[in-house]
PyMOL Python script that loads the backbone (N, CA, C, O; Angstrom):
from pymol import cmd

cmd.read_pdbstr("""\
ATOM      1  N   MET A   1     146.914  79.720 122.671  1.00  0.00           N
ATOM      2  CA  MET A   1     146.074  79.550 123.827  1.00  0.00           C
ATOM      3  C   MET A   1     146.902  80.267 124.717  1.00  0.00           C
ATOM      4  O   MET A   1     148.085  80.600 124.658  1.00  0.00           O
ATOM      5  N   SER A   2     145.928  80.443 125.636  1.00  0.00           N
ATOM      6  CA  SER A   2     146.051  81.792 127.051  1.00  0.00           C
ATOM      7  C   SER A   2     146.293  80.771 128.111  1.00  0.00           C
ATOM      8  O   SER A   2     145.870  79.616 128.162  1.00  0.00           O
ATOM      9  N   ALA A   3     147.066  81.426 128.957  1.00  0.00           N
ATOM     10  CA  ALA A   3     147.006  80.971 130.420  1.00  0.00           C
ATOM     11  C   ALA A   3     145.486  80.494 131.018  1.00  0.00           C
ATOM     12  O   ALA A   3     145.259  79.517 131.731  1.00  0.00           O
ATOM     13  N   ALA A   4     144.752  81.255 130.625  1.00  0.00           N
ATOM     14  CA  ALA A   4     143.513  80.785 131.518  1.00  0.00           C
ATOM     15  C   ALA A   4     143.072  79.736 130.710  1.00  0.00           C
ATOM     16  O   ALA A   4     142.614  78.723 131.240  1.00  0.00           O
ATOM     17  N   GLU A   5     143.154  79.852 129.410  1.00  0.00           N
ATOM     18  CA  GLU A   5     142.690  78.653 128.535  1.00  0.00           C
ATOM     19  C   GLU A   5     143.144  77.273 128.964  1.00  0.00           C
ATOM     20  O   GLU A   5     142.463  76.265 129.151  1.00  0.00           O
ATOM     21  N   LEU A   6     144.417  77.453 129.073  1.00  0.00           N
ATOM     22  CA  LEU A   6     145.200  76.389 129.749  1.00  0.00           C
ATOM     23  C   LEU A   6     144.666  75.967 130.930  1.00  0.00           C
ATOM     24  O   LEU A   6     144.226  74.821 131.022  1.00  0.00           O
ATOM     25  N   ALA A   7     144.640  76.714 131.830  1.00  0.00           N
ATOM     26  CA  ALA A   7     144.169  76.230 133.275  1.00  0.00           C
ATOM     27  C   ALA A   7     143.137  75.502 133.222  1.00  0.00           C
ATOM     28  O   ALA A   7     143.059  74.350 133.647  1.00  0.00           O
ATOM     29  N   GLN A   8     141.644  76.599 132.302  1.00  0.00           N
ATOM     30  CA  GLN A   8     140.384  75.664 132.414  1.00  0.00           C
ATOM     31  C   GLN A   8     140.417  74.302 131.549  1.00  0.00           C
ATOM     32  O   GLN A   8     139.627  73.386 131.777  1.00  0.00           O
ATOM     33  N   ALA A   9     141.237  74.255 130.703  1.00  0.00           N
ATOM     34  CA  ALA A   9     141.503  72.639 130.171  1.00  0.00           C
ATOM     35  C   ALA A   9     142.163  71.606 131.086  1.00  0.00           C
ATOM     36  O   ALA A   9     141.937  70.412 130.888  1.00  0.00           O
ATOM     37  N   MET A  10     142.940  71.990 132.044  1.00  0.00           N
ATOM     38  CA  MET A  10     143.421  71.160 133.335  1.00  0.00           C
ATOM     39  C   MET A  10     142.904  70.963 134.358  1.00  0.00           C
ATOM     40  O   MET A  10     143.116  70.109 135.219  1.00  0.00           O
ATOM     41  N   GLY A  11     141.717  72.309 134.246  1.00  0.00           N
ATOM     42  CA  GLY A  11     140.696  72.042 135.574  1.00  0.00           C
ATOM     43  C   GLY A  11     142.003  72.770 136.861  1.00  0.00           C
ATOM     44  O   GLY A  11     142.045  72.491 138.059  1.00  0.00           O
ATOM     45  N   LEU A  12     142.574  73.356 136.396  1.00  0.00           N
ATOM     46  CA  LEU A  12     142.908  74.413 137.651  1.00  0.00           C
ATOM     47  C   LEU A  12     142.897  75.832 137.530  1.00  0.00           C
ATOM     48  O   LEU A  12     142.673  76.473 136.503  1.00  0.00           O
ATOM     49  N   SER A  13     143.136  76.233 138.570  1.00  0.00           N
ATOM     50  CA  SER A  13     143.064  77.748 138.863  1.00  0.00           C
ATOM     51  C   SER A  13     144.194  78.422 138.084  1.00  0.00           C
ATOM     52  O   SER A  13     145.307  77.911 138.210  1.00  0.00           O
ATOM     53  N   ARG A  14     144.059  79.600 137.219  1.00  0.00           N
ATOM     54  CA  ARG A  14     145.234  80.182 137.001  1.00  0.00           C
ATOM     55  C   ARG A  14     146.311  80.245 138.080  1.00  0.00           C
ATOM     56  O   ARG A  14     147.259  79.591 137.646  1.00  0.00           O
ATOM     57  N   ALA A  15     146.556  80.658 139.101  1.00  0.00           N
ATOM     58  CA  ALA A  15     146.983  80.571 140.079  1.00  0.00           C
ATOM     59  C   ALA A  15     147.826  79.148 140.312  1.00  0.00           C
ATOM     60  O   ALA A  15     149.050  79.115 140.440  1.00  0.00           O
ATOM     61  N   ARG A  16     147.129  78.216 140.338  1.00  0.00           N
ATOM     62  CA  ARG A  16     147.388  76.652 140.815  1.00  0.00           C
ATOM     63  C   ARG A  16     148.662  76.497 139.271  1.00  0.00           C
ATOM     64  O   ARG A  16     149.859  76.223 139.352  1.00  0.00           O
ATOM     65  N   LEU A  17     148.062  76.710 138.335  1.00  0.00           N
ATOM     66  CA  LEU A  17     148.488  76.440 136.749  1.00  0.00           C
ATOM     67  C   LEU A  17     149.934  77.278 136.823  1.00  0.00           C
ATOM     68  O   LEU A  17     150.809  76.751 136.137  1.00  0.00           O
ATOM     69  N   ARG A  18     150.309  78.397 137.480  1.00  0.00           N
ATOM     70  CA  ARG A  18     151.306  79.204 137.647  1.00  0.00           C
ATOM     71  C   ARG A  18     152.206  78.647 138.533  1.00  0.00           C
ATOM     72  O   ARG A  18     153.416  78.625 138.309  1.00  0.00           O
ATOM     73  N   GLU A  19     151.460  77.994 139.965  1.00  0.00           N
ATOM     74  CA  GLU A  19     152.603  77.293 140.570  1.00  0.00           C
ATOM     75  C   GLU A  19     153.232  76.243 140.264  1.00  0.00           C
ATOM     76  O   GLU A  19     154.413  76.038 140.545  1.00  0.00           O
ATOM     77  N   VAL A  20     152.282  75.270 139.487  1.00  0.00           N
ATOM     78  CA  VAL A  20     152.767  73.646 138.831  1.00  0.00           C
ATOM     79  C   VAL A  20     153.645  73.705 137.900  1.00  0.00           C
ATOM     80  O   VAL A  20     154.474  72.801 137.804  1.00  0.00           O
ATOM     81  N   VAL A  21     153.642  75.174 136.703  1.00  0.00           N
ATOM     82  CA  VAL A  21     154.670  75.385 135.526  1.00  0.00           C
ATOM     83  C   VAL A  21     155.916  75.809 136.215  1.00  0.00           C
ATOM     84  O   VAL A  21     157.026  75.423 135.849  1.00  0.00           O
ATOM     85  N   SER A  22     155.688  76.724 137.361  1.00  0.00           N
ATOM     86  CA  SER A  22     157.024  76.911 137.889  1.00  0.00           C
ATOM     87  C   SER A  22     157.920  76.144 138.712  1.00  0.00           C
ATOM     88  O   SER A  22     159.141  76.294 138.678  1.00  0.00           O
ATOM     89  N   ARG A  23     157.140  75.077 139.671  1.00  0.00           N
ATOM     90  CA  ARG A  23     157.723  74.312 139.691  1.00  0.00           C
ATOM     91  C   ARG A  23     158.451  73.167 139.348  1.00  0.00           C
ATOM     92  O   ARG A  23     159.539  72.799 139.792  1.00  0.00           O
ATOM     93  N   ASP A  24     157.449  72.442 138.182  1.00  0.00           N
ATOM     94  CA  ASP A  24     158.223  71.716 136.865  1.00  0.00           C
ATOM     95  C   ASP A  24     158.636  71.778 135.979  1.00  0.00           C
ATOM     96  O   ASP A  24     159.126  70.801 135.413  1.00  0.00           O
ATOM     97  N   PHE A  25     158.606  73.083 135.438  1.00  0.00           N
ATOM     98  CA  PHE A  25     159.143  73.344 134.377  1.00  0.00           C
ATOM     99  C   PHE A  25     160.366  74.560 134.824  1.00  0.00           C
ATOM    100  O   PHE A  25     161.399  74.582 134.155  1.00  0.00           O
ATOM    101  N   GLY A  26     160.195  75.529 135.946  1.00  0.00           N
ATOM    102  CA  GLY A  26     161.392  76.150 136.537  1.00  0.00           C
ATOM    103  C   GLY A  26     161.083  77.444 135.984  1.00  0.00           C
ATOM    104  O   GLY A  26     161.947  78.236 136.361  1.00  0.00           O
ATOM    105  N   PHE A  27     160.007  78.136 135.071  1.00  0.00           N
ATOM    106  CA  PHE A  27     160.085  79.179 134.388  1.00  0.00           C
ATOM    107  C   PHE A  27     158.700  79.245 134.033  1.00  0.00           C
ATOM    108  O   PHE A  27     157.984  78.249 133.925  1.00  0.00           O
ATOM    109  N   PRO A  28     158.168  80.937 133.775  1.00  0.00           N
ATOM    110  CA  PRO A  28     156.682  81.275 133.982  1.00  0.00           C
ATOM    111  C   PRO A  28     155.559  80.672 132.832  1.00  0.00           C
ATOM    112  O   PRO A  28     155.765  80.406 131.648  1.00  0.00           O
ATOM    113  N   THR A  29     154.579  80.584 133.450  1.00  0.00           N
ATOM    114  CA  THR A  29     153.448  80.113 132.313  1.00  0.00           C
ATOM    115  C   THR A  29     153.763  80.586 131.060  1.00  0.00           C
ATOM    116  O   THR A  29     153.897  79.769 130.149  1.00  0.00           O
ATOM    117  N   VAL A  30     153.958  82.218 130.775  1.00  0.00           N
ATOM    118  CA  VAL A  30     154.079  82.740 129.686  1.00  0.00           C
ATOM    119  C   VAL A  30     154.910  82.001 128.537  1.00  0.00           C
ATOM    120  O   VAL A  30     154.685  81.837 127.338  1.00  0.00           O
ATOM    121  N   LYS A  31     156.187  81.537 129.558  1.00  0.00           N
ATOM    122  CA  LYS A  31     157.310  80.755 128.696  1.00  0.00           C
ATOM    123  C   LYS A  31     156.895  79.334 127.820  1.00  0.00           C
ATOM    124  O   LYS A  31     157.049  78.980 126.651  1.00  0.00           O
ATOM    125  N   LEU A  32     156.292  78.731 129.031  1.00  0.00           N
ATOM    126  CA  LEU A  32     155.242  77.467 128.249  1.00  0.00           C
ATOM    127  C   LEU A  32     154.795  77.852 127.348  1.00  0.00           C
ATOM    128  O   LEU A  32     155.332  77.445 126.318  1.00  0.00           O
ATOM    129  N   LEU A  33     153.801  78.660 127.201  1.00  0.00           N
ATOM    130  CA  LEU A  33     152.799  78.958 126.640  1.00  0.00           C
ATOM    131  C   LEU A  33     153.772  79.290 125.004  1.00  0.00           C
ATOM    132  O   LEU A  33     153.569  78.642 123.977  1.00  0.00           O
ATOM    133  N   GLN A  34     154.503  80.094 125.091  1.00  0.00           N
ATOM    134  CA  GLN A  34     155.321  80.344 123.863  1.00  0.00           C
ATOM    135  C   GLN A  34     155.775  79.254 123.447  1.00  0.00           C
ATOM    136  O   GLN A  34     155.443  78.944 122.303  1.00  0.00           O
ATOM    137  N   TRP A  35     156.650  78.337 124.194  1.00  0.00           N
ATOM    138  CA  TRP A  35     157.247  77.003 123.667  1.00  0.00           C
ATOM    139  C   TRP A  35     156.388  76.052 123.088  1.00  0.00           C
ATOM    140  O   TRP A  35     156.924  75.199 122.380  1.00  0.00           O
ATOM    141  N   LEU A  36     154.968  76.013 123.262  1.00  0.00           N
ATOM    142  CA  LEU A  36     153.851  74.912 122.960  1.00  0.00           C
ATOM    143  C   LEU A  36     153.723  75.911 121.742  1.00  0.00           C
ATOM    144  O   LEU A  36     153.336  75.162 120.845  1.00  0.00           O
ATOM    145  N   GLN A  37     153.814  76.997 121.278  1.00  0.00           N
ATOM    146  CA  GLN A  37     153.215  77.959 120.349  1.00  0.00           C
ATOM    147  C   GLN A  37     154.481  77.532 118.960  1.00  0.00           C
ATOM    148  O   GLN A  37     154.245  77.246 117.786  1.00  0.00           O
ATOM    149  N   LEU A  38     155.856  77.643 119.703  1.00  0.00           N
ATOM    150  CA  LEU A  38     156.768  77.446 118.573  1.00  0.00           C
ATOM    151  C   LEU A  38     156.829  75.770 118.575  1.00  0.00           C
ATOM    152  O   LEU A  38     157.783  75.421 117.880  1.00  0.00           O
ATOM    153  N   GLN A  39     156.288  74.909 118.999  1.00  0.00           N
ATOM    154  CA  GLN A  39     156.493  73.785 118.921  1.00  0.00           C
ATOM    155  C   GLN A  39     155.342  73.439 117.598  1.00  0.00           C
ATOM    156  O   GLN A  39     155.692  72.708 116.671  1.00  0.00           O
ATOM    157  N   HIS A  40     154.068  74.004 117.643  1.00  0.00           N
ATOM    158  CA  HIS A  40     152.975  74.032 116.612  1.00  0.00           C
ATOM    159  C   HIS A  40     153.745  74.562 115.164  1.00  0.00           C
ATOM    160  O   HIS A  40     153.575  74.035 114.065  1.00  0.00           O
ATOM    161  N   ALA A  41     154.533  75.608 115.418  1.00  0.00           N
ATOM    162  CA  ALA A  41     154.638  76.357 114.170  1.00  0.00           C
ATOM    163  C   ALA A  41     155.951  75.530 113.638  1.00  0.00           C
ATOM    164  O   ALA A  41     155.979  75.122 112.477  1.00  0.00           O
ATOM    165  N   ILE A  42     156.913  75.330 114.442  1.00  0.00           N
ATOM    166  CA  ILE A  42     158.079  74.251 113.674  1.00  0.00           C
ATOM    167  C   ILE A  42     157.484  73.034 113.474  1.00  0.00           C
ATOM    168  O   ILE A  42     158.085  72.605 112.489  1.00  0.00           O
ATOM    169  N   ASP A  43     156.801  72.338 113.747  1.00  0.00           N
ATOM    170  CA  ASP A  43     156.163  71.163 112.908  1.00  0.00           C
ATOM    171  C   ASP A  43     155.484  71.280 111.589  1.00  0.00           C
ATOM    172  O   ASP A  43     155.610  70.601 110.570  1.00  0.00           O
ATOM    173  N   ALA A  44     154.611  72.476 111.901  1.00  0.00           N
ATOM    174  CA  ALA A  44     154.138  72.965 110.418  1.00  0.00           C
ATOM    175  C   ALA A  44     154.704  73.496 109.630  1.00  0.00           C
ATOM    176  O   ALA A  44     154.067  73.999 108.704  1.00  0.00           O
ATOM    177  N   LEU A  45     156.416  73.626 109.680  1.00  0.00           N
ATOM    178  CA  LEU A  45     157.216  74.639 108.864  1.00  0.00           C
ATOM    179  C   LEU A  45     157.730  73.124 108.863  1.00  0.00           C
ATOM    180  O   LEU A  45     158.744  73.366 108.208  1.00  0.00           O
ATOM    181  N   ARG A  46     157.785  72.170 109.024  1.00  0.00           N
ATOM    182  CA  ARG A  46     158.544  70.826 108.753  1.00  0.00           C
ATOM    183  C   ARG A  46     157.901  70.274 107.290  1.00  0.00           C
ATOM    184  O   ARG A  46     158.431  69.836 106.269  1.00  0.00           O
ATOM    185  N   HIS A  47     156.351  70.534 107.732  1.00  0.00           N
ATOM    186  CA  HIS A  47     155.651  70.153 106.410  1.00  0.00           C
ATOM    187  C   HIS A  47     155.111  71.094 105.471  1.00  0.00           C
ATOM    188  O   HIS A  47     154.269  70.767 104.635  1.00  0.00           O
ATOM    189  N   SER A  48     155.508  72.090 105.569  1.00  0.00           N
ATOM    190  CA  SER A  48     155.194  73.413 104.861  1.00  0.00           C
ATOM    191  C   SER A  48     156.346  74.012 104.317  1.00  0.00           C
ATOM    192  O   SER A  48     157.385  74.046 104.976  1.00  0.00           O
ATOM    193  N   ALA A  49     156.274  74.490 103.184  1.00  0.00           N
ATOM    194  CA  ALA A  49     157.540  75.355 102.827  1.00  0.00           C
ATOM    195  C   ALA A  49     156.638  76.900 103.086  1.00  0.00           C
ATOM    196  O   ALA A  49     157.216  77.908 102.680  1.00  0.00           O
ATOM    197  N   SER A  50     155.738  77.019 103.516  1.00  0.00           N
ATOM    198  CA  SER A  50     155.070  78.338 103.504  1.00  0.00           C
ATOM    199  C   SER A  50     155.630  78.626 104.990  1.00  0.00           C
ATOM    200  O   SER A  50     155.714  77.658 105.746  1.00  0.00           O
ATOM    201  N   LEU A  51     156.027  79.932 105.463  1.00  0.00           N
ATOM    202  CA  LEU A  51     156.195  80.415 107.015  1.00  0.00           C
ATOM    203  C   LEU A  51     154.962  81.107 107.386  1.00  0.00           C
ATOM    204  O   LEU A  51     154.681  81.398 108.549  1.00  0.00           O
ATOM    205  N   ALA A  52     154.106  81.407 106.192  1.00  0.00           N
ATOM    206  CA  ALA A  52     152.613  81.893 106.766  1.00  0.00           C
ATOM    207  C   ALA A  52     152.189  80.853 107.151  1.00  0.00           C
ATOM    208  O   ALA A  52     151.914  80.981 108.344  1.00  0.00           O
ATOM    209  N   ASP A  53     151.922  79.617 106.712  1.00  0.00           N
ATOM    210  CA  ASP A  53     150.990  78.444 107.069  1.00  0.00           C
ATOM    211  C   ASP A  53     151.697  78.470 108.640  1.00  0.00           C
ATOM    212  O   ASP A  53     151.090  78.729 109.679  1.00  0.00           O
ATOM    213  N   ALA A  54     153.229  78.110 108.504  1.00  0.00           N
ATOM    214  CA  ALA A  54     153.688  78.003 109.993  1.00  0.00           C
ATOM    215  C   ALA A  54     153.314  78.835 110.979  1.00  0.00           C
ATOM    216  O   ALA A  54     152.947  78.568 112.123  1.00  0.00           O
ATOM    217  N   ALA A  55     153.437  79.847 110.446  1.00  0.00           N
ATOM    218  CA  ALA A  55     153.096  81.224 111.515  1.00  0.00           C
ATOM    219  C   ALA A  55     151.540  80.802 111.983  1.00  0.00           C
ATOM    220  O   ALA A  55     151.152  80.710 113.148  1.00  0.00           O
ATOM    221  N   ALA A  56     150.689  80.550 110.667  1.00  0.00           N
ATOM    222  CA  ALA A  56     149.185  80.868 111.460  1.00  0.00           C
ATOM    223  C   ALA A  56     149.167  79.135 112.587  1.00  0.00           C
ATOM    224  O   ALA A  56     148.539  79.054 113.643  1.00  0.00           O
ATOM    225  N   ALA A  57     149.754  78.322 112.161  1.00  0.00           N
ATOM    226  CA  ALA A  57     149.545  76.905 112.948  1.00  0.00           C
ATOM    227  C   ALA A  57     149.953  77.177 113.929  1.00  0.00           C
ATOM    228  O   ALA A  57     149.134  76.706 114.718  1.00  0.00           O
ATOM    229  N   GLY A  58     150.863  77.742 114.590  1.00  0.00           N
ATOM    230  CA  GLY A  58     151.525  78.164 115.846  1.00  0.00           C
ATOM    231  C   GLY A  58     150.574  79.322 116.680  1.00  0.00           C
ATOM    232  O   GLY A  58     150.945  79.731 117.780  1.00  0.00           O
ATOM    233  N   GLY A  59     149.249  79.827 116.011  1.00  0.00           N
ATOM    234  CA  GLY A  59     149.017  81.057 116.471  1.00  0.00           C
ATOM    235  C   GLY A  59     149.571  82.622 116.506  1.00  0.00           C
ATOM    236  O   GLY A  59     149.249  83.694 117.017  1.00  0.00           O
ATOM    237  N   PHE A  60     150.415  82.183 115.802  1.00  0.00           N
ATOM    238  CA  PHE A  60     151.138  83.942 115.939  1.00  0.00           C
ATOM    239  C   PHE A  60     150.423  84.668 115.346  1.00  0.00           C
ATOM    240  O   PHE A  60     149.477  84.126 114.774  1.00  0.00           O
ATOM    241  N   ALA A  61     150.568  86.225 115.226  1.00  0.00           N
ATOM    242  CA  ALA A  61     149.845  87.229 114.479  1.00  0.00           C
ATOM    243  C   ALA A  61     150.088  87.416 113.227  1.00  0.00           C
ATOM    244  O   ALA A  61     149.335  87.887 112.374  1.00  0.00           O
ATOM    245  N   ASP A  62     151.300  86.987 113.109  1.00  0.00           N
ATOM    246  CA  ASP A  62     152.079  87.017 111.662  1.00  0.00           C
ATOM    247  C   ASP A  62     153.403  86.395 111.464  1.00  0.00           C
ATOM    248  O   ASP A  62     153.964  85.950 112.465  1.00  0.00           O
ATOM    249  N   GLN A  63     154.003  86.297 110.275  1.00  0.00           N
ATOM    250  CA  GLN A  63     155.003  85.799 110.061  1.00  0.00           C
ATOM    251  C   GLN A  63     156.014  86.566 110.636  1.00  0.00           C
ATOM    252  O   GLN A  63     157.112  86.064 110.874  1.00  0.00           O
ATOM    253  N   ALA A  64     155.727  87.877 110.915  1.00  0.00           N
ATOM    254  CA  ALA A  64     157.226  88.789 111.424  1.00  0.00           C
ATOM    255  C   ALA A  64     156.869  88.732 113.044  1.00  0.00           C
ATOM    256  O   ALA A  64     157.535  89.547 113.681  1.00  0.00           O
ATOM    257  N   HIS A  65     156.034  88.006 113.770  1.00  0.00           N
ATOM    258  CA  HIS A  65     155.813  87.800 115.131  1.00  0.00           C
ATOM    259  C   HIS A  65     156.706  86.394 115.418  1.00  0.00           C
ATOM    260  O   HIS A  65     157.631  86.322 116.227  1.00  0.00           O
ATOM    261  N   PHE A  66     156.321  85.537 114.755  1.00  0.00           N
ATOM    262  CA  PHE A  66     157.133  84.134 114.388  1.00  0.00           C
ATOM    263  C   PHE A  66     158.458  84.131 114.589  1.00  0.00           C
ATOM    264  O   PHE A  66     159.096  83.563 115.475  1.00  0.00           O
ATOM    265  N   ASN A  67     159.018  85.157 113.248  1.00  0.00           N
ATOM    266  CA  ASN A  67     160.309  85.632 113.411  1.00  0.00           C
ATOM    267  C   ASN A  67     161.135  85.898 114.368  1.00  0.00           C
ATOM    268  O   ASN A  67     162.212  85.371 114.647  1.00  0.00           O
ATOM    269  N   ARG A  68     160.287  87.172 115.102  1.00  0.00           N
ATOM    270  CA  ARG A  68     160.838  87.486 116.500  1.00  0.00           C
ATOM    271  C   ARG A  68     160.757  86.395 117.317  1.00  0.00           C
ATOM    272  O   ARG A  68     161.876  85.969 117.603  1.00  0.00           O
ATOM    273  N   ARG A  69     159.786  85.737 117.835  1.00  0.00           N
ATOM    274  CA  ARG A  69     160.128  84.490 118.701  1.00  0.00           C
ATOM    275  C   ARG A  69     161.124  83.403 118.494  1.00  0.00           C
ATOM    276  O   ARG A  69     161.702  82.966 119.490  1.00  0.00           O
ATOM    277  N   LEU A  70     161.427  82.853 117.170  1.00  0.00           N
ATOM    278  CA  LEU A  70     162.324  82.302 116.556  1.00  0.00           C
ATOM    279  C   LEU A  70     163.488  82.598 117.128  1.00  0.00           C
ATOM    280  O   LEU A  70     164.083  81.853 117.907  1.00  0.00           O
ATOM    281  N   VAL A  71     163.985  84.067 116.643  1.00  0.00           N
ATOM    282  CA  VAL A  71     165.234  84.813 117.189  1.00  0.00           C
ATOM    283  C   VAL A  71     165.474  84.790 118.784  1.00  0.00           C
ATOM    284  O   VAL A  71     166.524  84.762 119.426  1.00  0.00           O
ATOM    285  N   GLU A  72     164.108  84.814 119.197  1.00  0.00           N
ATOM    286  CA  GLU A  72     164.281  85.298 120.748  1.00  0.00           C
ATOM    287  C   GLU A  72     164.799  83.645 121.529  1.00  0.00           C
ATOM    288  O   GLU A  72     165.879  83.413 122.073  1.00  0.00           O
ATOM    289  N   TRP A  73     163.885  82.903 121.386  1.00  0.00           N
ATOM    290  CA  TRP A  73     164.702  81.548 121.790  1.00  0.00           C
ATOM    291  C   TRP A  73     165.889  80.792 121.133  1.00  0.00           C
ATOM    292  O   TRP A  73     166.893  80.466 121.766  1.00  0.00           O
ATOM    293  N   PHE A  74     165.696  80.540 119.816  1.00  0.00           N
ATOM    294  CA  PHE A  74     166.693  80.155 118.915  1.00  0.00           C
ATOM    295  C   PHE A  74     167.808  80.972 118.634  1.00  0.00           C
ATOM    296  O   PHE A  74     168.849  80.459 119.045  1.00  0.00           O
ATOM    297  N   GLY A  75     167.935  81.888 118.167  1.00  0.00           N
ATOM    298  CA  GLY A  75     168.850  82.712 117.955  1.00  0.00           C
ATOM    299  C   GLY A  75     169.066  82.974 116.113  1.00  0.00           C
ATOM    300  O   GLY A  75     169.914  83.686 115.576  1.00  0.00           O
ATOM    301  N   VAL A  76     168.083  82.207 115.507  1.00  0.00           N
ATOM    302  CA  VAL A  76     167.801  82.180 113.892  1.00  0.00           C
ATOM    303  C   VAL A  76     166.511  82.609 113.581  1.00  0.00           C
ATOM    304  O   VAL A  76     165.438  82.535 114.180  1.00  0.00           O
ATOM    305  N   THR A  77     166.806  83.007 112.664  1.00  0.00           N
ATOM    306  CA  THR A  77     165.405  83.051 111.689  1.00  0.00           C
ATOM    307  C   THR A  77     165.256  81.940 110.921  1.00  0.00           C
ATOM    308  O   THR A  77     166.142  81.097 110.788  1.00  0.00           O
ATOM    309  N   PRO A  78     163.913  81.878 110.277  1.00  0.00           N
ATOM    310  CA  PRO A  78     163.724  80.481 108.957  1.00  0.00           C
ATOM    311  C   PRO A  78     165.023  80.690 107.654  1.00  0.00           C
ATOM    312  O   PRO A  78     165.697  79.874 107.024  1.00  0.00           O
ATOM    313  N   SER A  79     164.959  81.921 107.653  1.00  0.00           N
ATOM    314  CA  SER A  79     165.900  82.235 105.998  1.00  0.00           C
ATOM    315  C   SER A  79     167.095  81.654 106.596  1.00  0.00           C
ATOM    316  O   SER A  79     167.571  80.704 105.976  1.00  0.00           O
ATOM    317  N   LEU A  80     167.729  82.046 107.750  1.00  0.00           N
ATOM    318  CA  LEU A  80     169.036  82.020 108.127  1.00  0.00           C
ATOM    319  C   LEU A  80     169.426  80.940 108.913  1.00  0.00           C
ATOM    320  O   LEU A  80     170.556  80.815 109.385  1.00  0.00           O
ATOM    321  N   GLY A  81     168.638  80.269 109.039  1.00  0.00           N
ATOM    322  CA  GLY A  81     169.154  78.875 109.572  1.00  0.00           C
ATOM    323  C   GLY A  81     168.192  77.783 110.371  1.00  0.00           C
ATOM    324  O   GLY A  81     168.766  76.905 111.015  1.00  0.00           O
ATOM    325  N   LEU A  82     166.749  77.817 110.345  1.00  0.00           N
ATOM    326  CA  LEU A  82     166.197  77.396 110.914  1.00  0.00           C
ATOM    327  C   LEU A  82     166.301  75.925 110.042  1.00  0.00           C
ATOM    328  O   LEU A  82     166.174  74.872 110.667  1.00  0.00           O
ATOM    329  N   ALA A  83     166.515  75.911 108.720  1.00  0.00           N
ATOM    330  CA  ALA A  83     166.561  74.462 108.153  1.00  0.00           C
ATOM    331  C   ALA A  83     167.626  73.712 108.623  1.00  0.00           C
ATOM    332  O   ALA A  83     167.592  72.483 108.692  1.00  0.00           O
ATOM    333  N   GLN A  84     168.691  74.484 108.993  1.00  0.00           N
ATOM    334  CA  GLN A  84     169.720  73.953 109.318  1.00  0.00           C
ATOM    335  C   GLN A  84     169.899  73.409 110.903  1.00  0.00           C
ATOM    336  O   GLN A  84     170.795  72.645 111.263  1.00  0.00           O
ATOM    337  N   LEU A  85     168.790  74.000 111.819  1.00  0.00           N
ATOM    338  CA  LEU A  85     168.993  73.762 113.029  1.00  0.00           C
ATOM    339  C   LEU A  85     168.206  72.499 113.051  1.00  0.00           C
ATOM    340  O   LEU A  85     167.160  72.377 112.413  1.00  0.00           O
ATOM    341  N   ASP A  86     168.787  71.432 113.893  1.00  0.00           N
ATOM    342  CA  ASP A  86     167.843  70.313 114.556  1.00  0.00           C
ATOM    343  C   ASP A  86     167.138  70.417 115.889  1.00  0.00           C
ATOM    344  O   ASP A  86     167.706  70.484 116.979  1.00  0.00           O
ATOM    345  N   ILE A  87     165.636  70.424 115.644  1.00  0.00           N
ATOM    346  CA  ILE A  87     164.981  70.777 116.558  1.00  0.00           C
ATOM    347  C   ILE A  87     164.285  69.559 117.377  1.00  0.00           C
ATOM    348  O   ILE A  87     163.296  69.435 116.655  1.00  0.00           O
ATOM    349  N   SER A  88     164.136  68.680 118.278  1.00  0.00           N
ATOM    350  CA  SER A  88     163.655  67.661 118.775  1.00  0.00           C
ATOM    351  C   SER A  88     162.589  68.010 119.155  1.00  0.00           C
ATOM    352  O   SER A  88     162.896  69.063 119.715  1.00  0.00           O
ATOM    353  N   ILE A  89     161.433  67.897 119.282  1.00  0.00           N
ATOM    354  CA  ILE A  89     159.995  68.045 120.120  1.00  0.00           C
ATOM    355  C   ILE A  89     159.862  66.655 120.618  1.00  0.00           C
ATOM    356  O   ILE A  89     159.828  65.648 119.912  1.00  0.00           O
ATOM    357  N   VAL A  90     159.781  66.716 122.064  1.00  0.00           N
ATOM    358  CA  VAL A  90     160.128  65.393 122.573  1.00  0.00           C
ATOM    359  C   VAL A  90     158.617  65.540 123.620  1.00  0.00           C
ATOM    360  O   VAL A  90     158.554  66.357 124.538  1.00  0.00           O
ATOM    361  N   ARG A  91     157.501  64.603 123.266  1.00  0.00           N
ATOM    362  CA  ARG A  91     156.295  64.567 123.881  1.00  0.00           C
ATOM    363  C   ARG A  91     155.801  63.523 124.925  1.00  0.00           C
ATOM    364  O   ARG A  91     154.670  63.616 125.404  1.00  0.00           O
TER     365      ARG A  91
END
""", "prot")
cmd.dss("prot")
cmd.show_as("cartoon", "prot")
cmd.util.cbc("prot")
cmd.orient("prot")
């Protein structure tokens, strides 16, 4: 989901969404979207042994994109420790 799509779904302008996300989460909208993308992919990875399925569920372009994002956010790749990492998604 893009920032424009999220703003439209919430009935906000992109500028207002940016203000709300910055105020309430303390970081840019793009980081919130990355986090949501990771949530979907990690949840899919928990239910499937396929990294390709998890990457697709998160909306990543490919497995390498998912891999890079995991390293960026958590410092691990799926093969080097994601299975050992306890990530709690609170909704």
